[in-house]
C-alpha positions in Angstrom: -56.8 -48.8 47.8 -56.3 -45.0 47.7 -54.4 -43.1 50.1 -54.5 -39.4 51.3 -51.3 -38.1 52.4 -49.1 -35.0 52.5 -45.6 -34.9 53.3 -42.6 -32.6 53.1 -38.7 -32.5 53.6 -36.7 -29.4 53.9 -34.6 -28.8 50.5 -31.6 -27.8 52.7 -31.0 -31.5 54.4 -34.0 -33.5 53.2 -35.2 -33.8 57.1 -39.3 -34.4 57.0 -41.3 -31.3 58.1 -44.6 -29.6 58.3 -45.7 -26.9 55.2 -43.0 -24.2 55.5 -43.4 -21.2 53.0 -40.2 -21.8 51.1 -37.0 -24.4 50.1 -39.4 -27.4 50.9 -40.4 -30.1 48.8 -44.4 -31.1 49.3 -45.7 -34.5 48.2 -49.8 -35.1 48.0 -51.4 -38.1 47.4 -55.3 -38.0 46.5 -55.8 -35.4 49.5 -59.1 -34.8 50.9 -61.3 -31.5 50.6 -59.6 -30.7 54.0 -56.2 -31.5 53.2 -56.5 -29.9 49.9 -57.7 -26.3 51.7 -54.6 -26.7 54.0 -52.4 -27.2 51.5 -53.9 -23.9 49.1 -53.7 -22.4 52.1 -49.9 -22.2 52.4 -49.5 -22.3 48.5 -51.3 -20.5 46.1 -52.1 -23.1 43.5 -54.0 -21.7 40.5 -57.5 -23.6 40.0 -57.4 -24.6 36.6 -53.8 -26.1 37.4 -55.4 -28.1 40.3 -58.2 -28.9 38.4 -56.2 -30.4 35.6 -53.9 -32.0 38.4 -56.8 -34.0 39.9 -58.4 -35.1 36.7 -57.4 -38.7 35.6 -56.1 -39.6 32.6 -54.7 -35.8 31.5 -51.9 -36.0 28.9 -48.1 -34.5 29.5 -48.6 -30.7 29.5 -47.1 -27.7 30.7 -48.4 -24.5 31.2 -47.1 -21.2 32.7 -49.0 -19.5 36.0 -48.7 -16.4 37.1 -47.6 -17.7 40.5 -45.8 -21.1 39.8 -45.1 -23.5 36.6 -47.3 -26.2 36.1 -46.2 -29.6 34.7 -47.9 -32.9 33.9 -45.6 -35.6 33.6 -47.4 -39.3 32.4 -45.0 -42.2 32.3 -45.2 -45.6 32.7 -45.1 -48.1 35.5 -42.2 -50.5 35.4 -43.3 -53.6 33.0 -45.0 -56.4 34.0 -46.3 -59.5 32.0 -45.4 -57.5 28.5 -47.8 -54.9 29.6 -47.4 -51.5 31.3 -50.2 -48.7 32.4 -49.3 -45.2 32.4 -48.7 -43.4 36.0 -48.9 -39.2 36.3 -47.6 -36.6 38.4 -48.1 -33.5 38.3 -45.6 -30.5 39.5 -46.0 -27.4 40.8 -43.2 -25.4 41.1 -42.9 -21.9 42.8 -40.0 -20.2 41.8 -39.9 -17.1 43.8 -40.1 -19.3 47.2 -38.0 -22.4 45.8 -40.8 -25.0 46.3 -41.8 -28.3 44.3 -45.3 -29.6 45.2 -45.8 -33.3 43.5 -49.2 -34.5 43.0 -50.6 -37.7 42.6 -53.8 -39.7 42.0 -52.0 -42.7 42.9 -48.8 -44.5 44.5 -45.7 -44.1 41.9 -42.7 -46.3 42.6 -39.7 -44.1 41.3 -41.2 -41.1 43.4 -41.3 -43.1 46.5 -37.9 -44.3 45.6 -36.5 -40.6 45.4 -38.5 -39.7 48.7 -36.3 -42.3 50.6 -33.3 -41.4 49.2 -33.3 -37.6 49.1 -31.3 -36.0 51.6 -31.8 -32.4 50.4 -30.5 -30.0 47.7 -31.6 -27.1 45.1 -35.0 -27.1 44.1 -33.9 -27.4 40.1 -32.0 -30.5 40.9 -34.4 -32.4 42.7 -37.6 -31.2 39.9 -35.0 -32.6 37.0 -34.0 -35.8 39.4 -37.7 -37.0 39.5 -38.2 -35.7 36.0 -35.1 -37.8 35.0 -36.7 -40.7 36.8 -39.6 -40.7 34.7 -38.1 -40.7 31.5 -36.1 -43.7 32.7 -39.3 -45.8 32.6 -39.4 -45.4 28.9 -36.3 -46.9 28.3 -37.0 -49.3 30.7 -40.0 -50.0 28.6 -38.0 -50.2 25.3 -36.1 -52.2 26.9 -39.0 -55.1 27.8 -40.0 -54.2 24.1 -37.2 -55.9 22.5 -37.6 -58.6 24.2 -40.7 -59.2 23.4 -40.1 -58.5 19.1 -37.0 -61.1 19.4 -39.2 -63.4 21.0 -42.3 -62.9 17.9 -38.8 -62.7 15.8 -38.1 -66.8 16.6 -42.2 -67.3 16.5 -42.4 -66.1 13.0 -39.3 -67.8 11.9 -40.1 -71.0 13.2 -43.7 -70.6 12.2 -45.1 -71.5 15.3 -48.3 -70.7 16.9 -50.2 -70.4 13.7 -52.3 -67.1 13.7 -51.7 -66.7 17.1 -48.3 -64.7 16.1 -50.1 -62.1 14.0 -52.5 -61.8 16.9 -49.7 -60.7 19.1 -47.8 -58.6 16.4 -50.9 -56.6 16.3 -51.4 -56.5 19.9 -47.9 -55.2 19.9 -48.0 -52.6 17.6 -51.3 -51.1 19.1 -49.5 -50.3 22.0 -46.0 -49.1 20.7 -48.7 -46.7 18.8 -50.0 -45.6 22.3 -46.9 -45.1 24.3 -45.3 -43.6 21.0 -48.4 -41.0 21.4 -47.3 -40.6 25.3 -43.8 -40.3 24.6 -44.4 -37.3 21.7 -46.7 -35.5 24.4 -43.8 -36.1 27.4 -41.2 -34.4 24.9 -43.4 -31.5 23.9 -43.9 -30.8 27.4 -40.3 -30.7 28.3 -39.3 -29.0 25.4 -41.3 -26.2 26.9 -40.0 -26.4 30.2 -36.3 -26.2 29.1 -36.9 -23.0 27.4 -37.8 -21.4 30.6 -35.1 -18.3 31.2 -35.9 -18.9 35.2 -34.0 -22.1 34.8 -30.9 -20.2 34.6 -27.6 -22.6 34.1 -29.4 -25.3 35.2 -31.6 -25.1 31.6 -28.9 -27.8 30.5 -29.9 -30.6 32.5 -33.5 -30.2 31.4 -32.3 -30.0 27.5 -30.4 -33.4 28.5 -34.0 -34.7 29.5 -35.8 -33.5 26.0 -32.6 -35.4 24.3 -33.3 -38.4 25.9 -37.2 -38.3 25.4 -36.3 -37.9 21.4 -34.1 -41.6 22.0 -37.1 -43.1 23.2 -39.2 -41.7 20.3 -36.9 -42.8 17.7 -36.5 -46.2 19.9 -40.3 -46.5 19.5 -40.2 -46.1 15.6 -37.7 -48.4 15.2 -39.8 -51.1 17.5 -42.5 -50.6 15.2 -41.0 -51.2 12.0 -39.2 -54.0 13.4 -43.3 -55.9 14.4 -43.9 -54.9 10.4 -40.7 -57.1 9.6 -41.9 -59.3 12.2 -45.2 -59.9 10.5 -43.8 -60.0 6.8 -41.4 -62.7 7.9 -44.3 -64.8 9.6 -46.5 -64.6 6.2 -43.5 -65.5 4.4 -42.8 -68.5 6.4 -46.4 -69.7 6.4 -46.2 -69.3 2.9 -43.2 -71.2 2.5 -44.8 -73.9 4.7 -47.6 -74.1 2.4 -45.5 -73.8 -0.6 -43.5 -77.3 0.7 -46.7 -79.0 1.1 -47.8 -78.3 -2.3 -44.3 -79.4 -3.6 -44.8 -82.2 -1.9 -47.9 -83.2 -3.1 -47.5 -82.3 -6.6 -44.4 -84.7 -6.7 -46.9 -87.7 -5.3 -49.2 -86.7 -8.3 -46.4 -86.8 -11.1 -45.5 -89.9 -9.5 -48.4 -91.9 -9.9 -50.0 -90.1 -13.1 -47.7 -92.2 -15.4 -48.1 -95.4 -13.1 -51.8 -94.6 -13.3 -51.9 -94.5 -17.4 -49.6 -97.9 -17.0 -52.4 -99.4 -14.9 -54.8 -97.8 -17.0 -54.0 -98.9 -20.3 -53.2 -102.7 -19.1 -56.3 -102.7 -17.1 -58.8 -102.4 -20.3 -60.7 -105.3 -21.2 -58.9 -105.9 -24.4 -57.8 -109.3 -25.8 -55.7 -108.3 -28.1 -53.1 -107.2 -26.1 -50.3 -109.8 -26.1 -48.5 -109.5 -23.0 -51.3 -110.7 -21.2 -50.6 -114.3 -22.7 -46.8 -114.2 -21.7 -45.6 -116.1 -19.2 -44.1 -113.5 -17.5 -47.0 -111.3 -17.9 -47.6 -109.9 -14.5 -43.7 -109.7 -13.8 -43.8 -107.5 -16.8 -46.4 -105.4 -15.8 -45.1 -104.6 -11.9 -42.0 -104.1 -13.3 -43.1 -101.4 -15.6 -44.7 -99.7 -12.3 -41.5 -99.7 -10.4 -39.5 -98.5 -13.5 -41.4 -95.7 -14.2 -41.8 -94.6 -10.8 -38.0 -94.9 -10.1 -37.2 -93.1 -13.2 -39.4 -90.1 -12.4 -38.4 -90.3 -8.7 -34.5 -90.1 -9.7 -34.9 -87.4 -12.2 -36.7 -84.9 -9.5 -34.6 -86.1 -7.2 -31.5 -85.0 -9.0 -33.7 -81.6 -10.3 -33.8 -81.0 -6.2 -37.6 -80.9 -6.2 -37.9 -83.2 -3.5 
């Protein structure tokens, strides 16, 4: 269900207030046309930036406009049922009036948490805190992904689930590639942001965000490689399983081939076999089968064939 909401807090003390011209954090969620007109009357939002903020599915990017900076930061929802959808917050930062405006088209958990706990502070510190929580969603995803990879490794080593394991591996790889592209765009946007001279002495805070996104990128690459290894382990386990089956069948075949020859020889219709007329001919025949089979079984056992 869509919520239409405009709210604001003073940066000085974190108290809820109206749309002040400066030193304020304004949070907007899916505004109506009337609410949007009210926002534009107080803050000069560039029409191109506003159109990008309203568009669903935009990737992370940074733009510098005459009156404000504009950042789309697309992050991840907390993992649920081994799947993550994406969340997006658009930031309008007005350096002259120290106003930060957050625009979103859906509820965002980490923004709501910061809103509830915000008790005031500098504008750039607030912006950095919001972005830091957005970056944290990638680390939460990587932690959940690590657990999934370990589970898949266990399945691959045990050779369980048959074709289900490769399907799960390929599904995870596709998701990792999607998140990797998302992380790459987010890191690129933060790189542009950290180079702004307007950040002054606070620039190191945003450089730290870029470094953290770099670690996210490396973690996703490592997970992708691990998933490839999981697939190779699964294929090797299946191959070993098949080899054991073939080995067992081969042992059985080798055991019965000489006994089949022995039975075939004495099963022919020739009266010239003197063994037919021996008093203990039956014992000789069955004893020969047991001796041949037992000797072969002992020999293959001593060779470690079974």
